[in-house]
OpenMM code with the backbone's topology and positions (N, CA, C; nanometers):
from openmm import Vec3, app, unit

residues = "MET GLU PHE ILE THR VAL ASN GLN VAL ILE TYR LEU GLU GLN SER TYR GLN LYS ALA LEU GLN VAL ASP PRO SER TYR LYS ALA ALA ALA GLU CYS LEU ALA ILE VAL LEU THR ASP ILE GLY THR ASN ILE LYS LEU ALA GLY ASN THR GLN ASP GLY ILE GLN LYS TYR PHE GLU ALA LEU LYS VAL ASP PRO HIS TYR ALA VAL".split()
positions = [
    Vec3(0.2277, -2.0166, -0.2717),
    Vec3(0.2693, -1.9023, -0.1812),
    Vec3(0.2517, -1.9066, -0.0566),
    Vec3(0.3296, -1.9079, 0.0441),
    Vec3(0.2964, -1.8995, 0.1996),
    Vec3(0.3182, -1.7678, 0.2486),
    Vec3(0.2286, -1.7477, 0.3420),
    Vec3(0.2156, -1.6420, 0.4293),
    Vec3(0.2549, -1.6485, 0.5674),
    Vec3(0.3282, -1.5341, 0.6168),
    Vec3(0.3545, -1.5773, 0.7661),
    Vec3(0.2652, -1.4932, 0.8442),
    Vec3(0.2301, -1.5437, 0.9655),
    Vec3(0.1325, -1.4718, 1.0550),
    Vec3(0.1936, -1.3514, 1.1486),
    Vec3(0.1147, -1.2616, 1.1869),
    Vec3(0.1668, -1.1560, 1.2788),
    Vec3(0.2564, -1.2000, 1.3818),
    Vec3(0.2016, -1.3253, 1.4544),
    Vec3(0.2935, -1.3802, 1.5708),
    Vec3(0.4430, -1.4171, 1.5251),
    Vec3(0.4394, -1.4787, 1.3771),
    Vec3(0.5840, -1.5032, 1.3333),
    Vec3(0.6542, -1.3714, 1.3038),
    Vec3(0.5787, -1.2702, 1.2563),
    Vec3(0.6573, -1.1390, 1.2387),
    Vec3(0.7314, -1.0856, 1.3690),
    Vec3(0.6489, -1.0959, 1.4665),
    Vec3(0.6917, -1.0459, 1.5933),
    Vec3(0.8244, -1.1381, 1.6463),
    Vec3(0.7863, -1.2687, 1.6313),
    Vec3(0.9133, -1.3396, 1.6740),
    Vec3(1.0144, -1.3158, 1.5826),
    Vec3(1.0170, -1.2892, 1.4697),
    Vec3(1.1335, -1.2760, 1.3656),
    Vec3(1.1859, -1.1295, 1.4318),
    Vec3(1.1247, -1.0449, 1.4693),
    Vec3(1.1708, -0.9142, 1.5228),
    Vec3(1.2178, -0.9286, 1.6453),
    Vec3(1.1785, -0.9897, 1.7236),
    Vec3(1.2310, -1.0180, 1.8757),
    Vec3(1.3906, -1.1035, 1.8377),
    Vec3(1.3671, -1.1995, 1.7821),
    Vec3(1.4985, -1.2800, 1.7484),
    Vec3(1.6018, -1.2175, 1.6955),
    Vec3(1.5763, -1.1401, 1.5991),
    Vec3(1.6894, -1.0451, 1.5241),
    Vec3(1.7397, -0.9433, 1.6447),
    Vec3(1.6631, -0.8950, 1.7234),
    Vec3(1.6964, -0.7922, 1.8169),
    Vec3(1.7801, -0.8450, 1.9144),
    Vec3(1.7638, -0.9916, 1.9563),
    Vec3(1.8280, -1.0709, 2.0595),
    Vec3(1.9602, -1.0895, 2.0121),
    Vec3(1.9530, -1.1192, 1.8764),
    Vec3(2.0873, -1.1521, 1.8168),
    Vec3(2.1826, -1.0335, 1.8041),
    Vec3(2.1324, -0.9284, 1.7895),
    Vec3(2.1965, -0.7951, 1.7910),
    Vec3(2.2349, -0.7619, 1.9399),
    Vec3(2.1760, -0.7940, 2.0398),
    Vec3(2.2033, -0.7879, 2.1661),
    Vec3(2.3296, -0.8459, 2.2266),
    Vec3(2.3396, -0.9753, 2.1594),
    Vec3(2.4524, -1.0518, 2.1746),
    Vec3(2.5797, -1.0232, 2.0994),
    Vec3(2.5452, -0.9803, 1.9808),
    Vec3(2.6879, -0.9210, 1.8848),
    Vec3(2.6310, -0.8295, 1.8134),
    Vec3(2.6471, -0.7054, 1.8650),
    Vec3(2.5823, -0.5953, 1.7833),
    Vec3(2.6596, -0.5733, 1.6252),
    Vec3(2.7400, -0.6419, 1.6345),
    Vec3(2.8478, -0.6497, 1.5048),
    Vec3(2.7780, -0.7256, 1.3698),
    Vec3(2.6955, -0.8030, 1.4310),
    Vec3(2.6349, -0.9243, 1.3416),
    Vec3(2.5418, -0.8544, 1.2486),
    Vec3(2.6039, -0.8387, 1.1119),
    Vec3(2.5228, -0.7570, 1.0134),
    Vec3(2.4135, -0.8505, 0.9649),
    Vec3(2.4237, -0.9626, 0.9458),
    Vec3(2.3048, -1.0279, 0.8595),
    Vec3(2.1846, -0.9920, 0.9575),
    Vec3(2.1910, -1.0062, 1.0947),
    Vec3(2.0941, -0.9984, 1.1948),
    Vec3(2.0508, -0.8588, 1.1628),
    Vec3(2.1103, -0.7388, 1.1439),
    Vec3(2.0986, -0.6144, 1.1311),
    Vec3(1.9986, -0.5910, 1.0102),
    Vec3(2.0750, -0.6410, 0.8948),
    Vec3(1.9768, -0.6269, 0.7673),
    Vec3(1.8677, -0.7024, 0.7869),
    Vec3(1.8417, -0.8158, 0.8223),
    Vec3(1.7021, -0.9004, 0.8219),
    Vec3(1.6129, -0.8096, 0.9357),
    Vec3(1.6878, -0.7539, 1.0450),
    Vec3(1.5871, -0.6858, 1.1211),
    Vec3(1.5307, -0.5780, 1.0569),
    Vec3(1.6178, -0.4932, 0.9966),
    Vec3(1.5687, -0.3874, 0.9145),
    Vec3(1.4641, -0.4086, 0.7942),
    Vec3(1.4622, -0.5339, 0.7409),
    Vec3(1.3756, -0.5808, 0.6279),
    Vec3(1.2334, -0.6020, 0.7277),
    Vec3(1.2316, -0.6584, 0.8197),
    Vec3(1.0933, -0.6939, 0.9215),
    Vec3(1.0679, -0.5529, 0.9789),
    Vec3(1.1497, -0.4702, 1.0217),
    Vec3(1.0867, -0.3595, 1.0575),
    Vec3(1.0220, -0.2803, 0.9527),
    Vec3(1.0594, -0.2812, 0.8167),
    Vec3(1.0117, -0.1837, 0.7054),
    Vec3(0.8885, -0.2813, 0.6744),
    Vec3(0.8983, -0.4171, 0.6569),
    Vec3(0.7356, -0.4859, 0.6590),
    Vec3(0.6578, -0.4556, 0.7411),
    Vec3(0.6889, -0.4453, 0.8601),
    Vec3(0.5888, -0.4037, 0.9693),
    Vec3(0.5252, -0.2624, 0.9236),
    Vec3(0.6441, -0.1708, 0.9177),
    Vec3(0.5943, -0.0476, 0.8977),
    Vec3(0.5015, -0.0386, 0.7907),
    Vec3(0.5277, -0.0967, 0.6805),
    Vec3(0.4530, -0.1018, 0.5568),
    Vec3(0.2842, -0.1724, 0.6030),
    Vec3(0.2984, -0.2604, 0.6650),
    Vec3(0.1435, -0.2996, 0.6915),
    Vec3(0.0754, -0.2017, 0.7922),
    Vec3(0.1492, -0.1523, 0.8709),
    Vec3(0.0996, -0.0557, 0.9803),
    Vec3(0.0444, 0.0523, 0.9018),
    Vec3(0.1139, 0.1007, 0.8054),
    Vec3(0.0956, 0.2180, 0.7195),
    Vec3(-0.0577, 0.1770, 0.6340),
    Vec3(-0.0564, 0.0566, 0.5660),
    Vec3(-0.1547, 0.0327, 0.4767),
    Vec3(-0.2897, -0.0046, 0.5806),
    Vec3(-0.2692, -0.0162, 0.7221),
    Vec3(-0.3766, -0.0314, 0.7871),
    Vec3(-0.4414, 0.0818, 0.8434),
    Vec3(-0.3695, 0.2024, 0.7956),
    Vec3(-0.4406, 0.3443, 0.8171),
    Vec3(-0.3726, 0.4240, 0.9284),
    Vec3(-0.2542, 0.3723, 0.9884),
    Vec3(-0.1565, 0.4490, 1.0794),
    Vec3(-0.0481, 0.4838, 1.0159),
    Vec3(-0.0530, 0.6036, 0.9366),
    Vec3(0.0839, 0.6244, 0.8776),
    Vec3(0.1845, 0.6923, 0.9676),
    Vec3(0.1565, 0.7441, 1.0706),
    Vec3(0.2580, 0.7804, 1.1644),
    Vec3(0.3423, 0.6693, 1.2447),
    Vec3(0.2597, 0.5729, 1.2741),
    Vec3(0.3333, 0.4527, 1.3433),
    Vec3(0.4244, 0.3878, 1.2327),
    Vec3(0.3610, 0.3566, 1.0979),
    Vec3(0.4340, 0.2897, 1.0164),
    Vec3(0.5526, 0.3907, 0.9624),
    Vec3(0.5714, 0.4883, 0.9662),
    Vec3(0.6754, 0.5749, 0.9378),
    Vec3(0.7716, 0.5273, 1.0466),
    Vec3(0.7284, 0.5489, 1.1749),
    Vec3(0.8312, 0.5256, 1.3035),
    Vec3(0.8951, 0.4022, 1.2897),
    Vec3(0.8307, 0.2828, 1.2308),
    Vec3(0.8985, 0.1495, 1.1992),
    Vec3(1.0115, 0.1782, 1.0880),
    Vec3(0.9808, 0.2665, 0.9886),
    Vec3(1.0944, 0.2795, 0.8915),
    Vec3(1.2108, 0.3609, 0.9686),
    Vec3(1.1775, 0.4387, 1.0288),
    Vec3(1.3050, 0.5186, 1.1177),
    Vec3(1.3603, 0.4045, 1.2051),
    Vec3(1.2964, 0.3078, 1.2507),
    Vec3(1.3797, 0.2075, 1.3461),
    Vec3(1.4517, 0.1421, 1.2503),
    Vec3(1.4133, 0.0626, 1.1295),
    Vec3(1.4735, 0.0332, 1.0214),
    Vec3(1.5935, 0.0913, 1.0193),
    Vec3(1.5994, 0.2022, 0.9817),
    Vec3(1.7037, 0.3045, 0.9514),
    Vec3(1.8360, 0.3082, 1.0594),
    Vec3(1.7790, 0.3177, 1.1801),
    Vec3(1.8748, 0.2940, 1.2879),
    Vec3(1.9459, 0.1780, 1.3035),
    Vec3(1.8785, 0.0838, 1.2699),
    Vec3(1.9323, -0.0423, 1.2968),
    Vec3(2.0298, -0.0805, 1.1765),
    Vec3(2.0072, -0.0296, 1.0454),
    Vec3(2.0886, -0.0403, 0.9288),
    Vec3(2.0511, 0.0669, 0.8464),
    Vec3(2.1544, 0.1629, 0.8695),
    Vec3(2.1438, 0.2658, 0.7800),
    Vec3(2.1560, 0.2474, 0.6186),
    Vec3(2.2120, 0.1585, 0.5704),
    Vec3(2.2520, 0.1130, 0.4560),
    Vec3(2.1382, 0.0619, 0.3873),
    Vec3(2.0421, 0.0122, 0.4681),
    Vec3(1.9162, -0.0443, 0.4026),
    Vec3(1.8490, 0.0496, 0.3217),
    Vec3(1.8583, 0.1770, 0.3419),
    Vec3(1.7758, 0.2654, 0.2437),
    Vec3(1.8284, 0.3021, 0.1361),
    Vec3(1.9709, 0.2605, 0.1070),
    Vec3(2.0330, 0.2983, -0.0176),
    Vec3(1.9661, 0.2044, -0.1055),
] * unit.nanometer
topology = app.Topology()
chain = topology.addChain("A")
for resn in residues:
    res = topology.addResidue(resn, chain)
    for name in ("N", "CA", "C"):
        topology.addAtom(name, app.Element.getBySymbol(name[0]), res)
């Protein structure tokens, strides 16, 4: 099993955000960004910062409201 580093996660988040700036209708980028933001939120929450983790969940829902379904 391979793990990704924090820098790689940040790079993924920025890449998907850039893709959505170029084409806001790019559904695959929105879905992937929502997944990345949720993963970041979970890690922040597990590190003891619940409020910031929840904020990332809300960001994920703004990017892709269907992600919560």
